[in-house]
N, CA, C and O atoms as a MOPAC input file, in Angstrom:
PM7 MOZYME 1SCF
protein

 N     -2.41300 1    -8.87200 1    23.66800 1
 C     -3.04600 1    -8.13500 1    23.13600 1
 C     -2.78000 1    -6.82000 1    22.05200 1
 O     -3.28400 1    -6.68500 1    20.93700 1
 N     -1.69500 1    -5.77600 1    22.84500 1
 C     -1.45800 1    -5.49100 1    21.79000 1
 C     -0.75000 1    -5.61200 1    20.98000 1
 O     -0.47500 1    -4.57500 1    20.37600 1
 N     -0.02500 1    -6.99700 1    20.48700 1
 C      0.79100 1    -7.58100 1    19.51700 1
 C      0.10800 1    -7.87200 1    18.49100 1
 O      0.44100 1    -7.82200 1    17.30700 1
 N     -1.11100 1    -8.26100 1    19.08100 1
 C     -2.31800 1    -8.66100 1    17.84300 1
 C     -3.14700 1    -7.87200 1    17.03700 1
 O     -3.59900 1    -8.11700 1    15.91900 1
 N     -3.37600 1    -6.25200 1    18.22700 1
 C     -3.49600 1    -5.41200 1    17.49100 1
 C     -2.75400 1    -4.88200 1    16.51800 1
 O     -3.17500 1    -4.71400 1    15.37400 1
 N     -1.45600 1    -4.54700 1    16.96100 1
 C     -0.10000 1    -4.35000 1    15.97500 1
 C     -0.18800 1    -5.13800 1    14.91800 1
 O     -0.39600 1    -4.40300 1    13.95300 1
 N     -0.12700 1    -6.56200 1    14.49200 1
 C     -0.35300 1    -7.13000 1    13.93300 1
 C     -1.62700 1    -6.72500 1    12.48200 1
 O     -1.48800 1    -6.68600 1    11.26000 1
 N     -2.68100 1    -6.51300 1    13.29900 1
 C     -3.98200 1    -6.37400 1    12.95200 1
 C     -3.91700 1    -5.47300 1    11.80900 1
 O     -4.44000 1    -5.62400 1    10.70500 1
 N     -3.13700 1    -4.43500 1    12.27500 1
 C     -2.86500 1    -2.56500 1    12.06200 1
 C     -1.33600 1    -3.10300 1    10.67200 1
 O     -0.95100 1    -2.16100 1     9.97900 1
 N     -0.97000 1    -3.84600 1    10.53300 1
 C      0.32100 1    -4.29300 1     9.99700 1
 C     -0.12700 1    -4.99600 1     8.73700 1
 O      0.39700 1    -4.91800 1     7.62600 1
 N     -1.23600 1    -5.72800 1     9.11700 1
 C     -1.65100 1    -6.56500 1     8.03300 1
 C     -2.59100 1    -5.34900 1     7.14800 1
 O     -2.17200 1    -5.00700 1     6.04300 1
 N     -3.28400 1    -5.01400 1     7.44900 1
 C     -4.35800 1    -3.79300 1     7.39800 1
 C     -4.10100 1    -2.69100 1     5.93600 1
 O     -4.75500 1    -2.44700 1     4.92200 1
 N     -2.47300 1    -2.12600 1     6.63400 1
 C     -2.01600 1    -1.11600 1     6.25300 1
 C     -1.22600 1    -1.70200 1     5.04800 1
 O     -1.19100 1    -0.97300 1     4.05600 1
 N     -0.60900 1    -2.85600 1     4.97200 1
 C      0.07000 1    -3.72800 1     4.20600 1
 C     -1.41000 1    -3.93900 1     2.59900 1
 O     -0.92100 1    -3.63400 1     1.51100 1
 N     -2.72800 1    -4.32700 1     2.53900 1
 C     -3.36300 1    -4.69300 1     1.99200 1
 C     -4.64200 1    -3.83200 1     1.57400 1
 O     -5.65500 1    -4.19800 1     0.97900 1
 N     -4.28400 1    -2.56500 1     2.07200 1
 C     -4.92700 1    -1.52700 1     1.90700 1
 C     -4.89700 1    -0.63500 1     0.89500 1
 O     -5.75300 1     0.24500 1     0.80300 1
 N     -3.93500 1    -0.76700 1     0.05700 1
 C     -3.15100 1    -0.27400 1    -0.94300 1
 C     -3.95300 1    -0.63600 1    -1.84300 1
 O     -4.80900 1     0.13300 1    -2.28000 1
 N     -3.78000 1    -2.07000 1    -2.33300 1
 C     -4.79100 1    -2.86900 1    -3.42500 1
 C     -6.33200 1    -2.75300 1    -3.90300 1
 O     -7.00700 1    -3.28800 1    -4.78300 1
 N     -6.56900 1    -1.73700 1    -2.83600 1
 C     -8.43700 1    -1.52600 1    -2.24300 1
 C     -8.76400 1    -0.59400 1    -2.92800 1
 O     -9.68400 1    -0.43500 1    -3.73100 1
 N     -7.50300 1     0.38800 1    -2.37700 1
 C     -7.42000 1     2.22500 1    -2.42500 1
 C     -6.89900 1     2.61400 1    -4.30500 1
 O     -7.12100 1     3.59600 1    -5.01300 1
 N     -6.36400 1     1.68700 1    -4.48700 1
 C     -5.51300 1     2.02600 1    -5.72200 1
 C     -7.35600 1     1.95600 1    -7.22800 1
 O     -7.52500 1     2.33800 1    -8.38500 1
 N     -8.12500 1     1.33100 1    -6.29200 1
 C     -8.77800 1     1.23900 1    -7.68100 1
 C    -10.41700 1     2.20200 1    -7.12900 1
 O    -11.60300 1     1.96000 1    -7.35300 1
 N     -9.89900 1     3.03600 1    -6.54800 1
 C    -10.21900 1     4.60500 1    -6.60100 1
 C     -9.58400 1     5.65000 1    -7.14400 1
 O     -9.92400 1     6.61700 1    -7.82500 1
 N     -8.61600 1     5.25300 1    -6.70600 1
 C     -7.50900 1     6.22300 1    -7.21100 1
 C     -7.13100 1     6.81500 1    -8.75000 1
 O     -6.49400 1     7.80400 1    -9.11200 1
 N     -7.89400 1     5.63100 1    -9.55200 1
 C     -7.35800 1     5.53300 1   -11.17800 1
 C     -8.68700 1     5.80200 1   -11.92800 1
 O     -9.82200 1     5.51800 1   -11.54600 1
 N     -8.34300 1     6.34700 1   -12.96300 1
 C     -9.11700 1     6.35900 1   -14.03200 1
 C     -9.47700 1     5.05100 1   -14.82700 1
 O     -8.53900 1     4.29500 1   -15.08100 1
 N    -10.58400 1     4.74900 1   -15.19600 1
 C    -10.75400 1     3.61900 1   -16.17600 1
 C    -10.52200 1     3.25100 1   -17.63900 1
 O    -11.23200 1     2.49700 1   -18.30500 1
 N     -9.20300 1     4.02500 1   -18.12400 1
 C     -9.02900 1     4.47000 1   -19.32900 1
 C     -7.97600 1     3.37600 1   -19.85300 1
 O     -7.27500 1     3.93100 1   -20.70000 1
 N     -7.61600 1     2.11400 1   -19.68900 1
 C     -7.32700 1     1.56300 1   -20.39400 1
 C     -7.51000 1     0.85900 1   -20.84600 1
 O     -8.13000 1    -0.08400 1   -20.35400 1
 N     -6.97200 1     0.89000 1   -22.37000 1
 C     -8.02200 1     0.18200 1   -23.10100 1
 C     -8.07800 1    -1.66200 1   -22.98300 1
 O     -9.04500 1    -2.31400 1   -23.37600 1
 N     -6.95900 1    -2.20400 1   -22.42800 1
 C     -7.23200 1    -3.84100 1   -22.04400 1
 C     -7.47800 1    -4.08400 1   -21.17500 1
 O     -7.13500 1    -5.22900 1   -20.88200 1
 N     -8.35600 1    -3.15800 1   -19.88700 1
 C     -9.15000 1    -3.54300 1   -18.88700 1
 C    -10.60500 1    -3.74000 1   -19.60800 1
 O    -11.05400 1    -3.13200 1   -20.58000 1
 N    -11.11800 1    -4.63700 1   -18.93800 1
 C    -12.53800 1    -5.27600 1   -19.49500 1
 C    -13.19900 1    -4.67300 1   -18.32700 1
 O    -12.53700 1    -4.52400 1   -17.30000 1
 N    -14.57700 1    -4.26600 1   -18.37800 1
 C    -15.35200 1    -4.10500 1   -17.26300 1
 C    -17.07100 1    -4.55900 1   -18.11300 1
 O    -17.05100 1    -5.13400 1   -19.20200 1
 N    -18.54000 1    -4.16600 1   -17.36300 1
 C    -19.79700 1    -4.76300 1   -17.62700 1
 C    -19.85900 1    -3.38300 1   -18.75900 1
 O    -20.67900 1    -3.51700 1   -19.66800 1
 N    -18.90600 1    -1.87500 1   -18.73900 1
 C    -19.70300 1    -0.97000 1   -19.62500 1
 C    -19.16500 1    -0.47000 1   -21.08600 1
 O    -19.49800 1     0.50900 1   -21.75300 1
 N    -18.11100 1    -1.61300 1   -21.36300 1
 C    -18.08000 1    -1.40300 1   -22.00400 1
 C    -19.22900 1    -2.42700 1   -23.16000 1
 O    -19.15700 1    -2.19700 1   -24.36700 1
 N    -19.85000 1    -3.10300 1   -22.83400 1
 C    -20.73800 1    -3.84500 1   -23.93900 1
 C    -22.29700 1    -3.25100 1   -23.73000 1
 O    -23.27900 1    -3.86600 1   -24.14700 1
 N    -22.37800 1    -2.00000 1   -23.04300 1
 C    -23.76400 1    -1.43900 1   -22.32500 1
 C    -23.49500 1     0.03900 1   -22.16500 1
 O    -23.41600 1     0.77300 1   -21.18000 1
 N    -23.39300 1     0.20700 1   -23.32800 1
 C    -22.66500 1     2.45300 1   -22.73500 1
 C    -23.67400 1     2.93100 1   -22.11500 1
 O    -23.46800 1     3.72300 1   -21.19500 1
 N    -25.17900 1     2.51300 1   -22.51700 1
 C    -26.22100 1     3.49500 1   -21.25900 1
 C    -25.83400 1     3.34700 1   -19.93600 1
 O    -25.93900 1     4.09900 1   -18.96800 1
 N    -25.18000 1     1.79000 1   -20.13000 1
 C    -24.90800 1     1.85300 1   -18.14900 1
 C    -23.73600 1     2.29100 1   -18.41700 1
 O    -23.37800 1     2.81300 1   -17.36100 1
 N    -22.89600 1     2.41000 1   -19.18300 1
 C    -21.71100 1     3.20700 1   -18.84500 1
 C    -21.71500 1     5.26700 1   -18.44000 1
 O    -20.96300 1     6.02400 1   -17.82700 1
 N    -23.05400 1     5.41800 1   -19.23600 1
 C    -22.99400 1     7.51000 1   -19.03800 1
 C    -23.94200 1     6.89500 1   -17.84500 1
 O    -22.98100 1     6.82500 1   -17.07900 1
 N    -24.75900 1     6.51400 1   -17.24200 1
 C    -25.06700 1     5.94200 1   -15.91200 1
 C    -23.81800 1     6.07100 1   -14.81600 1
 O    -23.55800 1     6.97800 1   -14.02400 1
 N    -23.23600 1     4.97100 1   -15.04900 1
 C    -22.14900 1     5.98400 1   -13.36000 1
 C    -20.64000 1     6.38200 1   -13.85200 1
 O    -19.65200 1     6.34100 1   -13.11900 1
 N    -20.64400 1     6.81900 1   -15.37900 1
 C    -19.69000 1     7.93500 1   -15.57700 1
 C    -20.83000 1     9.36200 1   -14.71900 1
 O    -20.35400 1    10.42000 1   -14.30700 1
 N    -21.90100 1     9.09700 1   -14.66100 1
 C    -22.63400 1    10.52800 1   -14.24100 1
 C    -22.55000 1    10.44400 1   -12.51300 1
 O    -22.39300 1    11.31500 1   -11.65800 1
 N    -22.73600 1     8.94800 1   -12.44500 1
 C    -22.86800 1     8.94800 1   -10.75900 1
 C    -21.47900 1     8.79600 1   -10.09200 1
 O    -21.40600 1     9.55000 1    -9.12200 1
 N    -20.50800 1     8.17200 1   -10.26200 1
 C    -19.12700 1     8.75500 1   -10.15300 1
 C    -18.69700 1     9.90100 1    -9.74000 1
 O    -18.00700 1    10.01400 1    -8.72700 1
 N    -19.11700 1    11.03500 1   -10.59700 1
 C    -18.09600 1    12.31500 1   -10.95300 1
 C    -19.12200 1    12.80700 1    -9.65100 1
 O    -18.55500 1    13.59500 1    -8.89400 1
 N    -20.15500 1    12.55800 1    -9.37900 1
 C    -20.99000 1    13.16300 1    -8.70600 1
 C    -21.13400 1    12.91200 1    -7.16900 1
 O    -21.94700 1    13.52200 1    -6.47500 1
 N    -20.31400 1    12.00600 1    -6.72200 1
 C    -19.39700 1    11.51000 1    -5.43000 1
 C    -18.42900 1    11.32600 1    -5.19800 1
 O    -18.22200 1    11.03700 1    -4.01900 1
 N    -17.46100 1    11.36400 1    -5.96500 1
 C    -16.04300 1    11.76700 1    -6.16200 1
 C    -15.37100 1    12.74600 1    -5.59000 1
 O    -15.55300 1    13.83300 1    -6.14000 1
 N    -14.84200 1    12.75000 1    -4.91600 1
 C    -14.32900 1    14.33900 1    -4.50900 1
 C    -12.60000 1    13.90200 1    -4.37600 1
 O    -12.09100 1    13.91000 1    -3.25500 1
 N    -12.19100 1    13.72000 1    -4.97500 1
 C    -10.43700 1    13.60500 1    -5.17900 1
 C    -10.09600 1    13.44500 1    -6.69600 1
 O    -10.79100 1    13.54100 1    -7.70800 1
 N     -8.80800 1    13.17500 1    -6.49100 1
 C     -7.76200 1    13.09500 1    -8.12900 1
 C     -7.71700 1    11.85900 1    -8.38700 1
 O     -7.30500 1    10.92000 1    -7.70500 1
 N     -8.37300 1    11.91400 1    -9.89100 1
 C     -8.09300 1    10.43600 1   -10.62000 1
 C     -6.84200 1    10.74900 1   -11.12000 1
 O     -6.37400 1    11.84700 1   -11.42100 1
 N     -6.25000 1     9.37900 1   -11.18100 1
 C     -4.91400 1     9.56500 1   -12.01600 1
 C     -4.97800 1     8.59100 1   -13.11700 1
 O     -5.69500 1     7.67800 1   -12.70900 1
 N     -4.56600 1     8.33100 1   -14.34900 1
 C     -4.28200 1     7.69000 1   -15.59000 1
 C     -3.04100 1     7.14400 1   -15.70800 1
 O     -2.13200 1     7.31500 1   -16.52100 1
 N     -3.20800 1     6.24700 1   -14.45800 1
 C     -2.63700 1     5.13200 1   -14.59100 1
 C     -2.56300 1     3.87900 1   -14.90000 1
 O     -3.21700 1     3.14000 1   -14.16400 1
 N     -1.71700 1     3.16100 1   -16.13600 1
 C     -2.15700 1     1.97800 1   -16.94700 1
 C     -1.79900 1     0.99000 1   -15.50500 1
 O     -1.40100 1     1.22000 1   -14.36300 1
 N     -2.23200 1    -0.32400 1   -16.37200 1
 C     -2.01100 1    -1.36000 1   -15.45400 1
 C     -0.01100 1    -2.02300 1   -15.13900 1
 O      0.46900 1    -3.01700 1   -14.59500 1
 N      0.43300 1    -1.08900 1   -15.67600 1
 C      2.38600 1    -1.42600 1   -15.42100 1
 C      2.07700 1    -0.44500 1   -14.27700 1
 O      1.79900 1    -0.91700 1   -13.17400 1
 N      2.09900 1     0.58700 1   -14.41900 1
 C      2.20300 1     1.41100 1   -13.27000 1
 C      1.11000 1     1.50600 1   -11.81700 1
 O      1.29900 1     2.25200 1   -10.85600 1
 N      0.17400 1     0.72000 1   -11.95400 1
 C     -0.51900 1     0.23700 1   -10.98000 1
 C      0.25500 1    -1.32400 1   -10.62300 1
 O      0.59100 1    -1.31700 1    -9.43900 1
 N      0.46500 1    -2.07600 1   -11.01800 1
 C      1.72100 1    -2.95600 1   -10.49500 1
 C      3.11900 1    -2.56800 1    -9.90000 1
 O      3.77100 1    -3.20900 1    -9.07700 1
 N      3.49900 1    -1.12700 1   -10.62400 1
 C      4.69900 1    -1.37400 1   -10.25300 1
 C      4.57800 1    -0.76500 1    -8.61600 1
 O      5.28000 1    -1.17700 1    -7.69300 1
 N      3.60800 1     0.22000 1    -8.50300 1
 C      3.15000 1     0.66200 1    -7.32700 1
 C      2.55700 1    -0.10800 1    -5.81700 1
 O      2.61200 1     0.37000 1    -4.68400 1
 N      1.92700 1    -1.58700 1    -6.28800 1
 C      1.74100 1    -2.40900 1    -5.57900 1
 C      2.50100 1    -3.44900 1    -5.58600 1
 O      2.34600 1    -4.50400 1    -4.97200 1
 N      3.60700 1    -3.03100 1    -6.53000 1
 C      4.40400 1    -3.92300 1    -5.56800 1
 C      5.99600 1    -3.41200 1    -5.11400 1
 O      7.06200 1    -4.02600 1    -5.13300 1
 N      5.76300 1    -2.45000 1    -4.83100 1
 C      7.04300 1    -1.24700 1    -4.84100 1
 C      6.98400 1    -1.35200 1    -3.07700 1
 O      7.87000 1    -0.78900 1    -2.43500 1
 N      5.74100 1    -2.20300 1    -2.28100 1
 C      6.49800 1    -2.77200 1    -1.11400 1
 C      6.81300 1    -3.57200 1    -0.56700 1
 O      6.88600 1    -3.78300 1     0.64300 1
 N      7.16400 1    -4.41400 1    -1.86300 1
 C      7.54200 1    -6.02600 1    -1.64900 1
 C      9.16000 1    -5.48700 1    -1.64000 1
 O      9.97400 1    -6.05700 1    -0.91400 1
 N      9.51300 1    -4.47300 1    -2.40800 1
 C     10.84900 1    -4.40200 1    -2.95700 1
 C     11.88200 1    -3.84500 1    -1.89500 1
 O     13.11100 1    -3.87000 1    -1.96100 1
 N     10.84700 1    -3.19500 1    -0.62600 1
 C     11.27700 1    -2.41000 1     0.68600 1
 C     11.56600 1    -3.76200 1     1.20100 1
 O     12.70100 1    -4.19700 1     1.40100 1
 N     10.37500 1    -4.44800 1     1.41600 1
 C     10.27800 1    -5.68300 1     2.70200 1
 C     11.52100 1    -6.64300 1     2.06700 1
 O     12.02400 1    -7.29300 1     2.98400 1
 N     12.08900 1    -6.88800 1     0.90800 1
 C     12.69600 1    -7.84700 1     0.34400 1
 C     14.18600 1    -7.63200 1     1.06300 1
 O     14.78000 1    -8.54500 1     1.63700 1
 N     14.58300 1    -6.55800 1     0.96100 1
 C     15.41100 1    -5.51600 1     1.30900 1
 C     15.90300 1    -5.96900 1     2.72600 1
 O     17.09600 1    -6.02100 1     3.02500 1
 N     14.83500 1    -6.30500 1     3.60100 1
 C     15.35300 1    -5.78200 1     4.68700 1
 C     15.49200 1    -7.54600 1     5.66300 1
 O     16.10100 1    -7.74400 1     6.71500 1
 N     14.80900 1    -8.41300 1     4.95100 1
 C     14.66800 1    -9.67700 1     5.79100 1
 C     15.37800 1    -9.99000 1     6.84900 1
 O     15.07700 1   -10.24100 1     8.01500 1
 N     16.56700 1    -9.92600 1     6.15200 1
 C     18.23500 1   -10.85000 1     7.21700 1
 C     18.51600 1    -9.70600 1     8.23300 1
 O     18.61900 1    -9.98000 1     9.42900 1
 N     18.64400 1    -8.39700 1     7.77200 1
 C     18.66800 1    -7.50700 1     9.07200 1
 C     17.83700 1    -7.31700 1     9.86600 1
 O     18.07300 1    -7.16800 1    11.06500 1
 N     16.52100 1    -7.28400 1     9.26200 1
 C     15.62100 1    -7.35500 1    10.32900 1
 C     15.64300 1    -8.00600 1    11.48000 1
 O     15.71400 1    -7.36000 1    12.52600 1
 N     15.56000 1   -10.02500 1    11.49800 1
 C     15.77300 1   -10.20400 1    12.34000 1
 C     16.86400 1   -10.25800 1    13.12900 1
 O     16.72700 1   -10.66000 1    14.28400 1
 N     18.24800 1    -9.82800 1    12.59900 1
 C     19.38100 1    -9.91600 1    13.52300 1
 C     19.56800 1    -8.95900 1    14.12000 1
 O     20.42100 1    -9.03600 1    15.00500 1
 N     18.72000 1    -7.37500 1    13.86300 1
 C     18.47300 1    -6.00600 1    14.69100 1
 C     17.59800 1    -6.72900 1    15.93600 1
 O     18.01500 1    -6.71100 1    17.09400 1
 N     16.28800 1    -7.38700 1    15.53400 1
 C     15.72700 1    -7.75600 1    16.66100 1
 C     16.13600 1    -8.92700 1    17.40100 1
 O     15.12300 1    -9.48200 1    17.82700 1
 N     17.04000 1    -9.45300 1    17.68900 1
 C     17.03200 1   -10.79900 1    18.14700 1
 C     18.06100 1    -9.71600 1    18.93700 1
 O     17.87700 1    -9.68600 1    20.15300 1
 N     19.11200 1    -8.82800 1    18.42500 1
 C     20.15500 1    -7.85000 1    19.26400 1
 C     19.68500 1    -6.99600 1    20.02100 1
 O     20.00300 1    -6.87000 1    21.20400 1
 N     18.94700 1    -6.37800 1    19.46900 1
 C     18.36000 1    -5.37700 1    20.30100 1
 C     16.97000 1    -5.31600 1    21.13300 1
 O     16.48200 1    -4.42300 1    21.82500 1
 N     16.65300 1    -6.24900 1    20.89000 1
 C     15.31500 1    -6.64300 1    21.43300 1
 C     13.88400 1    -5.74100 1    20.48300 1
 O     13.95500 1    -4.58400 1    20.07000 1
 N     12.78100 1    -6.60400 1    20.34600 1
 C     11.60000 1    -6.24700 1    19.35900 1
 C     10.86500 1    -5.18700 1    19.45800 1
 O     10.29800 1    -4.66100 1    18.50000 1
 N     10.80500 1    -4.68700 1    20.94100 1
 C      9.60800 1    -4.04000 1    21.40000 1
 C      9.82100 1    -2.96500 1    20.44900 1
 O      8.99300 1    -2.47900 1    19.67900 1
 N     11.20000 1    -2.62200 1    20.62500 1
 C     11.18200 1    -0.71200 1    20.27600 1
 C     11.18100 1    -0.80200 1    18.83400 1
 O     10.85000 1     0.18200 1    18.17200 1
 N     11.50000 1    -1.82500 1    18.31600 1
 C     11.83100 1    -1.81700 1    16.73200 1
 C      9.83400 1    -2.48900 1    16.39700 1
 O      9.25600 1    -2.09700 1    15.38300 1
 N      9.20200 1    -3.33200 1    17.27700 1
 C      8.09400 1    -3.26400 1    16.53400 1
 C      7.06000 1    -1.70600 1    16.47000 1
 O      6.24600 1    -1.42700 1    15.59000 1
 N      7.39900 1    -0.91600 1    17.63000 1
 C      6.55400 1     0.45700 1    17.86400 1
 C      7.15200 1     1.21700 1    16.68400 1
 O      6.37300 1     1.83200 1    15.95500 1
 N      8.67000 1     1.23600 1    16.38300 1
 C      9.12600 1     2.10600 1    15.58000 1
 C      8.59300 1     1.98000 1    14.10900 1
 O      8.37500 1     2.94700 1    13.37800 1
 N      8.38100 1     0.44700 1    13.71300 1
 C      7.50400 1    -0.14500 1    13.00300 1
 C      6.14100 1     0.26600 1    12.07300 1
 O      5.88600 1     0.59700 1    10.91500 1
 N      5.24300 1    -0.04400 1    13.71200 1
 C      3.73000 1     0.74300 1    13.14800 1
 C      4.11400 1     2.01400 1    12.80100 1
 O      3.82300 1     2.52700 1    11.72000 1
 N      4.99400 1     2.74400 1    13.98900 1
 C      5.13200 1     4.02300 1    13.60200 1
 C      5.06600 1     4.96500 1    12.44400 1
 O      4.55400 1     6.03700 1    12.12200 1
 N      5.87200 1     3.98700 1    11.96200 1
 C      6.99700 1     4.67600 1    11.06400 1
 C      6.09300 1     4.17100 1     9.25800 1
 O      6.45200 1     4.77700 1     8.24800 1
 N      4.64000 1     2.70400 1     9.13600 1
 C      4.11300 1     2.87400 1     8.04300 1
 C      2.98300 1     3.61200 1     8.18400 1
 O      2.38100 1     4.21800 1     7.29700 1
 N      2.61700 1     3.50400 1     9.80400 1
 C      1.10900 1     4.32200 1     9.46600 1
 C      1.49000 1     6.10500 1     9.71200 1
 O      0.58500 1     6.93600 1     9.79100 1
 N      2.39400 1     6.32900 1     9.77200 1
 C      3.07600 1     7.38700 1     9.50000 1
 C      3.25500 1     7.68100 1     8.06900 1
 O      3.05800 1     8.86100 1     7.78300 1
 N      3.59800 1     6.85800 1     7.04900 1
 C      3.68400 1     7.10300 1     5.89000 1
 C      2.57200 1     6.94100 1     5.62800 1
 O      2.24300 1     8.11100 1     5.43600 1
 N      1.31100 1     6.11200 1     5.39200 1
 C      0.19400 1     6.43100 1     4.94200 1
 C     -0.45300 1     7.82900 1     4.68000 1
 O     -1.06400 1     7.97500 1     3.62200 1
 N     -0.37300 1     8.78500 1     5.49300 1
 C     -0.69900 1     9.40400 1     6.05300 1
 C      0.14900 1    10.37000 1     4.24800 1
 O     -0.44700 1    11.29200 1     3.69000 1
 N      1.08000 1     9.99300 1     3.90600 1
 C      1.82400 1    10.63300 1     3.18200 1
 C      1.01900 1    10.43100 1     1.68800 1
 O      1.40100 1    11.09800 1     0.72600 1
 N      0.18000 1     9.72100 1     1.58500 1
 C      0.34800 1     8.93100 1     0.34100 1
 C     -0.63900 1     9.91500 1    -0.59200 1
 O     -0.44300 1     9.78100 1    -1.80000 1
 N     -1.67400 1    10.88500 1    -0.21100 1
 C     -1.93300 1    11.39600 1    -0.90400 1
 C     -1.64100 1    12.93400 1    -1.78000 1
 O     -2.13700 1    13.54200 1    -2.72900 1
 N     -0.20200 1    13.15200 1    -0.52300 1
 C      0.86800 1    14.13200 1    -1.40300 1
 C      1.97800 1    13.66000 1    -2.42000 1
 O      2.56800 1    14.27800 1    -3.30600 1
 N      2.06500 1    12.25100 1    -1.95600 1
 C      3.45700 1    11.44500 1    -3.14700 1
 C      2.62800 1    11.12900 1    -4.09800 1
 O      3.13300 1    11.04800 1    -5.21800 1
 N      1.08700 1    10.84700 1    -3.96700 1
 C      0.70000 1    10.29500 1    -5.48700 1
 C      0.51800 1    11.80100 1    -5.86800 1
 O      1.57500 1    11.47600 1    -6.40900 1
 N      0.32800 1    12.76900 1    -6.07000 1
 C      0.36900 1    14.10000 1    -6.55500 1
 C      1.68200 1    14.38200 1    -7.05500 1
 O      1.76600 1    14.66500 1    -8.25000 1
 N      3.34700 1    14.34000 1    -5.94100 1
 C      4.24200 1    14.11400 1    -6.57600 1
 C      5.09900 1    13.71800 1    -8.06500 1
 O      6.08200 1    14.24800 1    -8.58300 1
 N      3.90300 1    12.07100 1    -8.65300 1
 C      3.78600 1    11.79200 1    -9.43700 1
 C      3.92300 1    10.37000 1    -8.81700 1
 O      3.96500 1    10.06400 1    -7.62600 1
 N      3.99800 1     9.33900 1   -10.25500 1
 C      4.79600 1     7.79300 1    -9.34900 1
 C      5.76600 1     7.58000 1    -9.04000 1
 O      5.70600 1     6.63100 1    -8.26000 1
 N      6.82300 1     7.92900 1    -9.18600 1
 C      8.22000 1     7.76700 1    -8.41000 1
 C      8.35500 1     8.50500 1    -7.03900 1
 O      9.43400 1     8.39600 1    -6.45500 1
 N      7.34600 1     9.25600 1    -6.46600 1
 C      7.04100 1     9.80900 1    -5.37100 1
 C      6.40500 1     8.89800 1    -4.49800 1
 O      6.70400 1     8.69400 1    -3.32200 1
 N      5.31300 1     8.25200 1    -5.29700 1
 C      4.16700 1     7.31700 1    -4.75100 1
 C      4.99600 1     5.99800 1    -4.19900 1
 O      4.96800 1     5.57500 1    -3.04300 1
 N      5.86500 1     5.36200 1    -5.49500 1
 C      6.62000 1     4.28000 1    -5.17400 1
 C      7.56600 1     4.22900 1    -4.10500 1
 O      7.54700 1     3.29800 1    -3.30000 1
 N      8.60800 1     5.40700 1    -4.02300 1
 C      9.29000 1     5.96400 1    -3.05800 1
 C      8.94500 1     5.45200 1    -1.78000 1
 O      9.50300 1     4.56400 1    -1.13500 1
 N      7.48100 1     6.45400 1    -1.37500 1
 C      6.71300 1     5.69900 1     0.24400 1
 C      6.23700 1     4.74000 1     0.05800 1
 O      5.59800 1     4.14800 1     0.92700 1
 N      6.38700 1     4.36000 1    -0.98100 1
 C      5.59800 1     2.31100 1    -1.21400 1
 C      6.96500 1     1.66500 1    -0.53700 1
 O      6.68600 1     0.86200 1     0.35300 1
 N      8.02400 1     1.79900 1    -0.71000 1
 C      9.07800 1     1.12000 1    -0.76100 1
 C      9.81100 1     0.98900 1     0.51200 1
 O     10.60900 1     0.06600 1     0.67600 1
 N      9.44500 1     2.36400 1     1.92200 1
 C      9.99600 1     2.75500 1     2.84600 1
 C      8.82800 1     2.42100 1     3.63000 1
 O      8.96900 1     2.58200 1     4.84300 1
 N      7.50900 1     1.91800 1     3.15700 1
 C      7.38700 1     1.24300 1     3.83700 1
 C      6.59400 1     0.05400 1     3.98800 1
 O      5.73200 1    -0.35500 1     4.76600 1
 N      7.14100 1    -0.31600 1     3.05700 1
 C      8.45700 1    -2.13000 1     2.76600 1
 C      9.32700 1    -1.99900 1     3.98200 1
 O      9.11800 1    -2.56700 1     5.05500 1
 N     10.36200 1    -1.16200 1     3.69600 1
 C     11.46900 1    -1.23400 1     4.98900 1
 C     10.68900 1    -1.16200 1     6.46500 1
 O     10.98800 1    -2.07000 1     7.24100 1
 N      9.93000 1    -0.38700 1     6.83000 1
 C      9.56500 1    -1.19400 1     8.32200 1
 C      8.54300 1    -1.88600 1     8.59300 1
 O      8.12500 1    -2.18700 1     9.71100 1
 N      7.99300 1    -2.23200 1     7.27600 1
 C      7.43600 1    -3.32900 1     8.15700 1
 C      7.54700 1    -4.76500 1     8.05400 1
 O      6.64300 1    -5.57200 1     8.27100 1
 N      9.04300 1    -5.07700 1     7.61100 1
 C      9.49000 1    -5.75100 1     8.13200 1
 C      9.70600 1    -6.79600 1     9.16100 1
 O      9.55200 1    -8.01100 1     9.28600 1
 N     10.13600 1    -5.77100 1     9.84600 1
 C     10.31100 1    -6.07900 1    11.15700 1
 C      9.58200 1    -6.62000 1    12.16000 1
 O     10.01200 1    -6.84600 1    13.29100 1
 N      8.29100 1    -6.86900 1    11.69800 1
 C      6.78100 1    -7.91700 1    12.38700 1
 C      6.99300 1    -8.78000 1    12.26200 1
 O      6.77300 1    -9.60400 1    13.15100 1
 N      7.78400 1    -9.26300 1    10.58700 1
 C      7.36700 1   -11.16800 1    10.48800 1
 C      8.86200 1   -11.02300 1    10.71400 1
 O      9.00800 1   -12.23800 1    10.57600 1
 N     10.06200 1   -10.61400 1    10.93300 1
 C     10.74400 1   -10.82800 1    12.03300 1
 C     10.86100 1   -11.04000 1    13.14300 1
 O     11.63800 1   -11.84500 1    13.65600 1
 N      9.96400 1   -10.21300 1    13.76200 1
 C      9.63700 1   -10.91400 1    15.66600 1
 C      8.91800 1   -11.92600 1    15.83900 1
 O      8.87200 1   -12.74600 1    16.75700 1
 N      8.01100 1   -11.75400 1    14.31600 1
 C      7.05800 1   -13.33800 1    14.78700 1
 C      7.58100 1   -14.55800 1    14.85200 1
 O      7.22500 1   -15.43900 1    15.63400 1
 N      8.92600 1   -14.67500 1    13.56400 1
 C      9.53300 1   -15.54100 1    13.57500 1
 C     10.60500 1   -15.91300 1    14.85600 1
 O     11.13800 1   -17.02200 1    14.90100 1
 N     10.85400 1   -14.90000 1    15.85800 1
 C     11.93300 1   -14.35600 1    16.55000 1
 C     10.96000 1   -15.34200 1    18.00700 1
 O     11.37400 1   -15.94200 1    18.99900 1
 N      9.70100 1   -15.11200 1    17.51200 1
 C      8.91600 1   -15.29900 1    19.08700 1
 C      8.09700 1   -17.16500 1    19.08900 1
 O      7.74400 1   -17.88400 1    20.02400 1
 N      8.06700 1   -17.38400 1    17.43900 1
 C      8.18600 1   -18.59100 1    17.46400 1
 C      8.89900 1   -19.67900 1    17.44500 1
 O      8.58400 1   -20.86200 1    17.56800 1
 N     10.54600 1   -18.80800 1    17.16600 1
 C     11.28700 1   -19.74100 1    17.58900 1
 C     11.47200 1   -20.09000 1    18.72500 1
 O     12.23300 1   -21.02600 1    18.96800 1

């Protein structure tokens, strides 16, 4: 049961940045399209409403920067596929499972701070999160084999 909840947490932390980045950015990229470009009245209403309810910092990240942030997780994930499986097999998976969950959820607390440092700080946090989450799928492959 704890394993199921652990995998649920891992998957939620992996996919949550795709949702959170939408709230973190300004929609200033000229190449993006939404319904407000066609209806200026709707645009004014949406801007006023969003300014009243939003309580954080918005970043001017274009689509290239957003894709770098979202893909940075997988850079760390790819690097440790093979070593993660070998370490789980050699030393046991329980400790790696707990350490991976602690590492990735702990790093999610630093995302607002890393975003304020700039894009490279944010990318570094995402890469380290990817390094920590590779253990879970190495563990799953050991259990299934």
